[in-house]
C-alpha positions as CSV (number, residue, x, y, z in Angstrom):
1,M,-19.6,8.4,-1.7
2,S,-20.1,7.8,-5.3
3,D,-19.8,4.2,-5.5
4,I,-16.8,4.1,-8.0
5,L,-15.5,0.8,-6.6
6,K,-19.0,-0.9,-6.5
7,N,-18.8,-4.8,-6.6
8,K,-14.9,-4.6,-6.9
9,I,-13.0,-7.1,-4.8
10,A,-9.8,-5.5,-3.3
11,V,-6.7,-7.1,-1.5
12,I,-5.0,-4.7,1.0
13,T,-1.5,-5.7,2.7
14,G,-0.9,-3.9,5.9
15,G,-4.5,-3.0,6.0
16,A,-5.0,-3.5,9.8
17,R,-4.0,0.0,10.6
18,G,-2.8,3.5,9.7
19,I,-2.7,4.1,6.0
20,G,-3.8,0.7,5.1
21,R,-6.9,0.9,7.3
22,A,-7.7,4.4,5.7
23,I,-7.6,2.8,2.4
24,A,-9.9,-0.2,3.4
25,T,-12.4,2.4,4.8
26,E,-12.3,4.6,1.8
27,F,-12.7,1.5,-0.9
28,M,-15.6,0.2,1.3
29,N,-17.3,3.7,1.4
30,E,-17.1,3.5,-2.6
31,G,-18.6,-0.1,-2.7
32,A,-15.5,-2.5,-2.7
33,D,-15.2,-5.8,-0.9
34,I,-12.3,-5.9,1.0
35,V,-9.8,-8.6,2.3
36,V,-7.1,-7.3,4.6
37,L,-3.7,-9.0,4.8
38,D,-1.5,-8.4,7.7
39,K,0.8,-10.2,10.1
40,F,-0.6,-8.5,13.4
41,Y,-4.0,-7.1,14.0
42,P,-4.5,-4.3,16.8
43,D,-7.0,-5.2,19.5
44,D,-9.7,-2.8,18.0
45,F,-9.7,-4.3,14.4
46,E,-12.4,-6.5,14.7
47,T,-14.6,-3.6,16.4
48,Y,-13.6,-1.4,13.6
49,A,-14.5,-4.2,10.8
50,E,-17.8,-4.9,12.7
51,E,-19.0,-1.7,12.2
52,F,-18.8,-1.7,8.6
53,R,-20.3,-5.2,8.3
54,K,-23.4,-3.8,10.3
55,K,-23.9,-1.2,7.5
56,G,-23.8,-4.2,4.9
57,M,-20.2,-3.8,3.9
58,K,-17.9,-6.8,3.5
59,I,-14.7,-6.7,5.2
60,T,-12.5,-10.1,5.9
61,S,-9.1,-10.4,7.2
62,R,-6.3,-12.9,7.1
63,A,-3.3,-13.2,9.0
64,V,-0.3,-13.6,7.0
65,D,3.3,-12.8,6.6
66,V,3.6,-11.0,3.2
67,T,7.3,-12.3,3.1
68,D,6.5,-15.9,3.2
69,T,6.1,-16.7,-0.4
70,K,4.3,-20.0,-0.1
71,A,1.7,-18.4,2.3
72,I,1.1,-15.5,0.2
73,E,0.5,-17.7,-2.9
74,Q,-2.0,-20.1,-1.0
75,V,-3.8,-16.9,0.6
76,C,-4.3,-15.3,-2.8
77,D,-5.4,-18.4,-4.4
78,E,-8.0,-18.9,-1.9
79,I,-9.3,-15.4,-2.0
80,A,-9.7,-15.7,-5.9
81,K,-11.8,-19.0,-5.2
82,E,-13.8,-17.6,-2.5
83,F,-14.7,-14.3,-4.3
84,G,-14.3,-15.3,-8.0
85,R,-11.7,-12.8,-8.9
86,I,-9.2,-10.3,-7.3
87,D,-9.9,-6.7,-9.1
88,I,-7.6,-4.5,-7.0
89,L,-4.4,-5.1,-5.1
90,V,-3.0,-2.5,-2.7
91,N,0.6,-3.2,-1.3
92,N,0.9,-1.2,1.6
93,A,2.6,-3.4,4.1
94,G,5.8,-1.7,5.2
95,I,8.3,-1.5,8.2
96,T,11.1,1.1,9.1
97,R,14.5,0.2,11.1
98,D,16.1,3.6,10.9
99,R,20.0,4.1,11.4
100,L,22.8,5.8,9.7
101,I,24.6,3.2,7.3
102,M,27.6,3.1,9.5
103,R,25.5,1.6,12.0
104,M,23.0,-0.3,10.1
105,N,23.4,-4.1,10.6
106,E,22.5,-6.9,8.1
107,E,19.5,-7.7,10.1
108,D,17.8,-4.2,9.9
109,W,18.5,-4.1,6.0
110,D,17.1,-7.4,5.4
111,A,14.2,-7.0,7.4
112,V,13.2,-3.8,5.8
113,L,13.8,-5.0,2.0
114,A,12.0,-8.4,2.9
115,V,8.8,-6.7,4.0
116,N,8.6,-3.6,1.8
117,L,10.0,-4.8,-1.4
118,K,10.1,-8.7,-1.4
119,G,6.4,-8.5,0.3
120,A,5.1,-6.7,-2.8
121,F,6.7,-8.9,-5.1
122,N,5.2,-11.9,-3.6
123,T,1.8,-10.3,-4.0
124,M,2.2,-9.0,-7.2
125,R,3.6,-12.3,-8.7
126,V,0.3,-14.5,-7.6
127,V,-2.2,-11.9,-8.3
128,S,-0.9,-10.5,-11.4
129,K,-1.7,-14.1,-12.9
130,I,-5.2,-14.0,-11.5
131,M,-5.6,-10.6,-13.2
132,A,-4.2,-11.5,-16.5
133,R,-6.7,-14.5,-16.8
134,Q,-9.7,-12.0,-16.2
135,R,-7.7,-9.5,-18.2
136,Y,-8.5,-6.8,-15.8
137,G,-6.9,-5.2,-12.6
138,K,-5.5,-2.2,-10.6
139,I,-2.3,-2.6,-8.6
140,I,-1.3,0.2,-6.5
141,N,1.9,0.2,-4.5
142,I,2.6,2.4,-1.5
143,S,6.2,3.8,-2.0
144,S,7.4,7.0,-0.3
145,V,8.6,10.3,-1.2
146,V,12.1,9.0,0.3
147,G,12.1,6.4,-2.4
148,V,12.4,9.4,-4.7
149,T,14.7,11.7,-2.9
150,G,16.4,9.5,-0.3
151,N,16.8,10.4,3.3
152,A,19.6,10.5,5.8
153,G,19.2,7.5,8.4
154,Q,16.8,5.7,6.1
155,G,19.1,4.0,3.6
156,N,17.3,0.6,3.9
157,Y,13.6,2.0,3.8
158,S,14.7,4.4,1.1
159,A,16.2,1.7,-1.0
160,S,12.9,-0.8,-0.7
161,K,10.6,2.3,-1.5
162,A,12.9,3.3,-4.7
163,G,13.0,-0.4,-5.6
164,L,9.2,-0.7,-5.3
165,I,9.1,2.4,-7.8
166,G,11.3,0.3,-10.3
167,L,9.3,-2.8,-9.7
168,S,6.1,-1.1,-10.3
169,K,7.1,0.5,-13.7
170,S,8.6,-2.8,-14.8
171,V,5.4,-4.5,-14.1
172,A,3.2,-1.8,-15.7
173,K,5.1,-2.5,-18.8
174,E,4.5,-6.0,-18.7
175,L,0.9,-6.1,-18.0
176,A,-0.4,-3.3,-19.7
177,G,-1.6,-5.1,-22.8
178,R,-3.6,-7.3,-20.1
179,N,-5.7,-4.5,-19.0
180,I,-3.9,-4.1,-15.7
181,N,-2.9,-0.6,-14.4
182,V,0.3,-0.6,-12.2
183,N,1.0,2.8,-10.1
184,C,2.7,3.9,-7.1
185,I,1.6,6.6,-4.6
186,A,4.5,8.3,-2.8
187,P,3.4,9.6,0.5
188,G,5.2,12.4,2.3
189,Y,4.9,13.0,6.0
190,V,1.8,11.3,7.0
191,E,0.1,11.0,10.6
192,T,0.5,7.4,11.4
193,E,1.4,5.2,14.3
194,M,4.8,5.0,12.5
195,T,5.4,8.7,12.3
196,A,4.2,9.3,15.9
197,Q,7.5,7.6,17.0
198,L,9.3,10.5,15.6
199,T,10.9,13.0,17.8
200,Q,9.6,16.6,17.8
201,E,12.8,17.7,16.3
202,Q,12.4,15.2,13.5
203,R,8.7,16.3,13.0
204,D,9.8,20.0,12.9
205,A,12.5,19.1,10.3
206,F,9.8,17.5,8.2
207,L,7.5,20.5,8.4
208,N,9.9,22.9,7.5
209,I,10.6,21.4,4.2
210,I,6.8,20.7,3.3
211,P,5.2,24.0,1.5
212,M,2.0,23.4,3.1
213,K,3.4,23.2,6.4
214,R,1.5,20.2,7.9
215,A,1.3,16.4,7.7
216,S,-1.0,14.5,5.5
217,K,-3.9,12.6,6.9
218,P,-4.2,8.9,6.0
219,E,-7.4,9.6,4.3
220,E,-5.7,12.1,2.0
221,I,-3.6,9.1,0.6
222,A,-6.6,6.8,0.5
223,G,-8.7,9.1,-1.6
224,V,-6.0,9.2,-4.4
225,A,-5.8,5.2,-3.9
226,A,-9.3,5.0,-4.7
227,F,-9.1,7.2,-7.7
228,L,-6.3,5.0,-9.0
229,A,-8.4,1.9,-8.5
230,S,-11.2,3.1,-10.3
231,E,-12.4,3.4,-13.9
232,R,-11.4,7.1,-13.9
233,A,-7.7,6.1,-14.0
234,N,-7.9,3.4,-16.7
235,Y,-5.2,5.4,-18.9
236,I,-2.9,6.0,-16.1
237,T,-0.1,3.2,-15.5
238,G,3.5,3.5,-14.6
239,Q,3.2,6.5,-12.6
240,V,4.6,7.8,-9.3
241,I,2.0,10.1,-7.7
242,C,3.5,12.1,-4.8
243,V,1.1,13.0,-2.1
244,D,3.3,15.2,0.0
245,G,2.1,18.8,0.6
246,G,4.6,19.9,-2.1
247,M,7.8,18.4,-0.4
248,V,9.1,17.0,-3.8
249,M,8.8,19.3,-6.9
C-alpha cells in the first residue's frame, strides 16, 4: 500500500461485487473512503465491508438504481453533504442481455442501454457539478473492449460501452478546465460472476484471441483504476485504457 488515495472520497457504482468490489478494496487499501452504490447487495457484502471497518477503513453503501435520475441526484447530493466533497467517481454498474440482433427484443436493448449508459450519464451529470465547484475530480468509466471492437451477440452491450467511450471523451473536454479528469478502462475477459455464466466454448473462444492466453483478475482492473484516480494521472484525460491481455492492439 502506498496511500495514493489518502483522504479521498470515492463513489463506486455497481460496487457490491465483481470488478466494482475489487476497485472498492483497492481504493480502501490506498487510503480512500468509499461509498458503494448498487441496486442489489449479495448476502456477503456486509461481512466483507465489516472486515475493512474493523481495520479502521471507511466503507458505506446505498441501495439505489442508477437508471433512476431523481434517486441518483438525491443520493449524490447526500453524499456530498455528508462527506463534504466527492473526489472520485467510478461508473462500474453494468448488465448484459446477450442475443443476436434478429432475436433481440426492445426490452433487452433498453435495459442494457439504461444501466450501462444512462446510469453513467445520471451520476456524471450530478457529480460533475460537485467536482466543478471544488475544482477537482477524477471520473473513471468502466467500458469494455467490445465497445472498441464490437462482438457478435452483444449489439446492445457493445453499443452501450461504445457510447460510454464517446460520452467520456466529450465530458473530458468539457471538464478539463476545471481540473477534472475523465477516462475509460476497457477490460477484456475478466473472471467475474458475469463471465462465469459463459459456456466453456465461449470461454475458449475468448482465450484463443488473447495473446496472454488467460483471463484478467478483477484486481488487475482495480489497479489501473487506482492509478487513474490518483495524482499520478493528473495529465491523463479522455483516454481509453484497454486491460485485456493484448486482445485489442
